[in-house]
Structure formats: C-alpha cells, structure tokens
C-alpha positions in Angstrom: 92.8 95.8 130.8 91.9 99.5 130.6 94.5 101.9 129.2 95.6 103.1 132.6 96.0 99.6 133.9 98.1 98.7 130.8 100.5 101.5 131.5 100.9 100.4 135.1 101.2 96.7 134.1 104.0 97.6 131.6 105.9 99.5 134.2 105.5 96.6 136.7 106.7 94.1 134.1 109.7 96.3 133.2 110.7 96.7 136.8 110.4 92.9 137.5 112.2 91.9 134.4 115.1 94.3 135.1 115.4 92.9 138.6 115.7 89.4 137.0 118.5 90.6 134.7 116.4 90.7 131.5 117.0 93.5 129.0 113.7 95.2 128.0 113.7 98.0 125.5 110.1 97.5 124.4 107.0 95.7 125.7 104.6 95.1 122.8 101.0 94.2 123.5 100.2 90.8 122.0 96.8 90.4 123.6 94.7 92.4 126.0 91.4 91.4 127.5 90.9 90.5 131.1 94.6 89.7 131.2 97.5 91.3 129.4 100.2 89.5 127.3 103.4 91.4 126.4 106.3 90.5 124.2 109.5 91.8 125.8 112.4 92.7 123.4 115.2 92.2 122.9 115.2 89.4 125.5 112.3 87.7 123.6 110.3 86.8 126.6 106.5 86.8 127.0 105.0 88.3 130.1 101.5 87.4 131.2 100.0 89.9 133.6 96.8 89.6 135.7 95.5 91.3 138.8 97.3 89.9 141.9 93.8 88.9 143.2 93.6 86.4 140.3 95.0 83.3 141.9 95.3 81.1 138.8 98.8 82.3 137.7 100.5 79.9 140.1 98.4 77.0 138.8 99.3 77.9 135.2 103.0 77.9 136.0 102.9 74.5 137.7 100.8 73.0 134.9 103.1 74.5 132.3 106.2 73.3 134.0 104.9 69.7 134.3 103.5 69.4 130.8 106.7 70.8 129.2 108.7 68.4 131.3 106.6 65.5 130.0 107.2 66.6 126.3 103.7 67.9 125.7 103.3 70.4 122.8 103.0 73.5 125.1 104.8 76.8 125.3 107.6 76.6 127.8 108.3 79.0 130.7 111.1 81.4 130.1 114.5 79.7 130.2 116.9 80.7 132.9 114.3 82.1 135.3 112.8 80.5 138.3 109.3 79.2 137.4 107.1 81.2 139.7 104.7 84.1 140.0 106.1 87.6 140.6 103.9 90.1 142.3 104.5 93.9 141.8 102.2 96.9 142.1 99.1 94.8 142.4 99.8 92.5 139.4 100.7 88.8 139.1 103.4 88.4 136.4 104.7 85.2 134.8 107.4 84.9 132.2 107.3 82.5 129.2 109.3 81.7 126.1 108.4 83.8 123.0 107.9 81.8 119.7 107.9 83.5 116.3 104.8 82.5 114.4 105.3 80.6 111.2 103.1 79.0 108.6 99.5 79.8 107.5 97.1 81.7 109.8 94.6 78.9 109.5 95.9 75.5 110.7 95.2 72.4 108.7 92.5 70.4 110.6 94.6 67.2 110.6 97.6 69.0 112.1 95.3 70.6 114.7 93.9 67.2 115.6 97.3 65.6 115.9 98.6 68.3 118.2 95.5 68.0 120.5 95.9 64.2 120.5 99.6 64.6 121.6 98.6 67.0 124.3 95.9 64.7 125.7 98.3 61.7 125.6 100.9 63.6 127.5 98.3 64.9 130.0 97.2 61.4 130.9 100.8 60.8 132.2 100.9 64.0 134.3 99.4 64.0 137.7 98.3 67.6 138.1 95.3 68.3 140.4 92.8 70.3 138.4 89.2 71.3 138.8 86.5 69.3 137.0 85.0 70.9 133.9 81.7 71.2 135.7 83.3 73.6 138.2 83.9 76.0 135.2 80.3 75.4 134.0 79.1 76.3 137.5 81.1 79.5 137.5 79.4 80.5 134.3 76.0 79.6 135.7 76.6 81.7 138.8 77.6 84.6 136.6 74.4 84.4 134.6 72.3 84.2 137.8 74.0 87.3 139.3 71.9 90.2 138.0 74.4 92.7 139.3 77.2 91.2 137.3 75.1 90.6 134.1 72.7 93.5 134.2 72.2 93.7 130.4 70.7 90.1 130.1 67.0 90.0 129.8 65.2 87.6 132.1 64.2 85.1 129.3 67.8 85.1 128.1 69.1 84.6 131.6 66.8 81.6 132.1 67.8 80.1 128.8 71.5 80.4 129.4 71.2 79.2 133.0 69.1 76.2 132.1 71.4 75.3 129.2 74.5 75.4 131.4 72.9 73.4 134.2 71.3 70.7 132.0 74.1 70.1 129.6 76.8 70.1 132.4 74.9 67.5 134.3 74.1 65.4 131.1 77.8 65.3 130.0 79.1 64.6 133.4 76.7 61.8 133.8 77.7 60.2 130.5 81.5 60.6 130.9 82.5 60.5 134.5 85.7 62.1 135.7 87.6 62.0 132.4 91.2 63.1 132.1 93.3 66.3 132.3 92.3 68.8 129.5 93.5 72.1 128.2 90.1 73.6 128.9 90.1 76.1 126.0 92.2 74.8 123.1 90.6 77.2 120.5 92.7 78.4 117.5 93.8 81.5 119.5 95.5 79.2 122.0 97.5 77.2 119.4 100.6 78.6 117.9 102.4 77.4 114.7 106.1 77.8 115.5 109.4 76.4 114.3 109.2 73.9 117.1 105.8 72.7 115.8 102.3 73.4 117.0 102.2 74.6 120.7 99.3 75.3 123.0 99.4 78.3 125.2 97.2 79.8 128.1 97.1 76.8 130.4 95.3 78.5 133.2 92.0 76.9 132.0 93.2 73.3 132.5 90.5 71.0 134.0 89.4 67.4 134.0 86.7 66.0 131.8 86.0 64.2 128.5 88.2 64.9 125.6 85.1 66.0 123.7 85.0 69.1 125.9 88.4 70.2 124.5 87.5 69.2 121.0 84.4 71.4 121.2 86.6 74.4 121.3 88.3 73.5 118.0 87.0 74.2 114.5 84.4 71.5 113.5 86.6 70.1 110.7 89.1 69.0 113.4 86.7 66.3 114.7 86.8 64.4 111.4 90.4 63.5 112.2 89.6 62.2 115.7 88.3 58.6 115.4 86.8 57.2 118.6 85.2 60.5 119.7 81.6 60.1 121.0 79.6 62.2 118.6 76.6 62.9 120.9 78.9 64.0 123.7 80.7 66.3 121.3 77.5 67.8 120.1 76.4 68.5 123.7 79.8 69.9 124.5 79.7 72.3 121.5 76.5 73.7 122.8 77.7 73.8 126.4 80.9 75.6 125.4 78.9 78.1 123.3 76.8 78.8 126.4 79.9 79.3 128.6 81.6 81.8 126.3 78.3 83.6 125.8 78.0 84.0 129.6 81.5 85.5 129.9 80.7 88.1 127.3 77.7 89.4 129.3 79.8 90.0 132.4 79.7 93.8 133.0 83.5 93.6 133.6 84.4 91.7 130.5 87.1 93.4 128.5 87.3 91.3 125.4 87.3 93.6 122.4 83.9 93.6 120.7 82.8 91.1 123.4 79.2 92.3 123.8 78.5 92.0 120.0 79.9 88.5 120.1 77.8 87.7 123.1 74.6 88.8 121.3 75.5 86.7 118.2 76.2 83.6 120.3 73.1 84.0 122.3 71.1 84.2 119.1 72.7 80.9 118.0 71.7 79.2 121.3 68.1 80.4 120.8 68.0 79.0 117.3 69.3 75.7 118.5 66.7 75.7 121.3 63.9 76.6 119.0 63.1 79.9 120.8 
C-alpha cells in the first residue's frame, strides 16, 4: 500500500480493534505490499488489511478456521473474537494470533518438509471448496495478455510468459488431475518458526492441485525430504511458479518492494531455461 493508504488503514484498524475491546497503543508494520499486515500491541494481535474490493478475506478466514480446527500447522485467528471480516473506511480487516518468531532465520529443509507434509495431510481431511491451481495460472496469463496492466513488458517477453503459463498449466493438469487442497504459496516468507512449532500463514492463496505445486514454492533442498514426489511434475511446477510470480511483478499496480527488479531477474531465468 502507498504511504497515504497505510495511514488510513492503520486508523481503520485502530477504530475496529477499539470497537472490539482490544487495546492498541501501537500498530507496527510487519509486511506491506498489495496488502498490509500490522502487529497490534499490547494486545498482540495481527491485523491483515486489504481493499474492501478484494473479496478473498472471507475465504481466508473460513479456510483458517477449518484448518486450525483440524489441527493443521497454521496460524490461528485471534482468540476471543468472532472469526469474520470487518469492513471500515474501504478496507477489509481480519484479526489473527501473533506469534513471536524463534529459532534460525533459515529453516532446516527436513523440518520444512515435515511441516508441509502435516499441512497436506490435514488438508485432505478438510472439505473446503477452493479454486483449482489452473484458475490462478489463468489469472496470471490474463494479466500478461493485458497490455494496459503490464505496459512495460516487451512483446517477445509477453509471448514467452503467456506461452509458458498456458502450456505448463495444461501439461501439469493433464498429468495430475484435480489433486487435493493446497496452501498455494508455502514459500519461506509464509512459514513461521514459533514456540508452537512451524506454522503457515497467508491462507488466501489456498487452491486444489498436485502437492508438487506447493513444493515448488519451497527451497529446492526441501524436496529431498519428500519421497514419493513426481520429479518431472515438480520440475514443471517450479518453472510454472516462476512464470506466475514473474507475471505479478510486471503488473503496473504491483507494490512489492523491489518487485520490478525481481521480475526482470526471474524473466531472465525463464529465458535461459527456454534457450532464448
């Protein structure tokens, strides 16, 4: 979010939290890109804030509620509050438990793999309707095709990204069928080391598909601790995920810090893999 939006979002969160009986003396920014994450103190609650037009907050709350109830390693919604989306001043606000980080910044690959396996096992027992991973691939492909939203992409790069997204999405779906419920983006930034163990956050990206799609977001060393994974599907998923996150970085409205530089680097990797 832009600085002016952050100021408004903080005010909306404070007002909402106060109405819910939470004491908020400070609202520290933990993460700011297209959405804003704040740590509220001294109540030690995390507020996730998005534009009210972003309709995935309710989905994330429902998924988080069900997964936590099933014992999955996920961050829980804030205790003592009704699990729902609060709308104020054009923002959608949800409240979650804050967990103090512990342990090393880089997680051991074996622990990472074990946490992801526990998540997938729990997800297979939770009946949450979710989009197929190819729906997310199609969103990225439509973004790439929209010259007004991605004006800085050259036409050759636009074709390369679009073809990669279309062809790999179809190939993986054809190999793997419907799959199971997934996190959608279980990269290191979405996995916390806490006193309660490793916990996944940011559940708005949950989708269905092959477990290799989730594993493609993790460091490569993690796969060595996942026997039974289809290595060819994983290879294709890694390239597909790279193409997807590259597409998001070329969105004119993308607010990830240093996003355009990352997008250029990732696009160069895709070109090398493609031999162009």
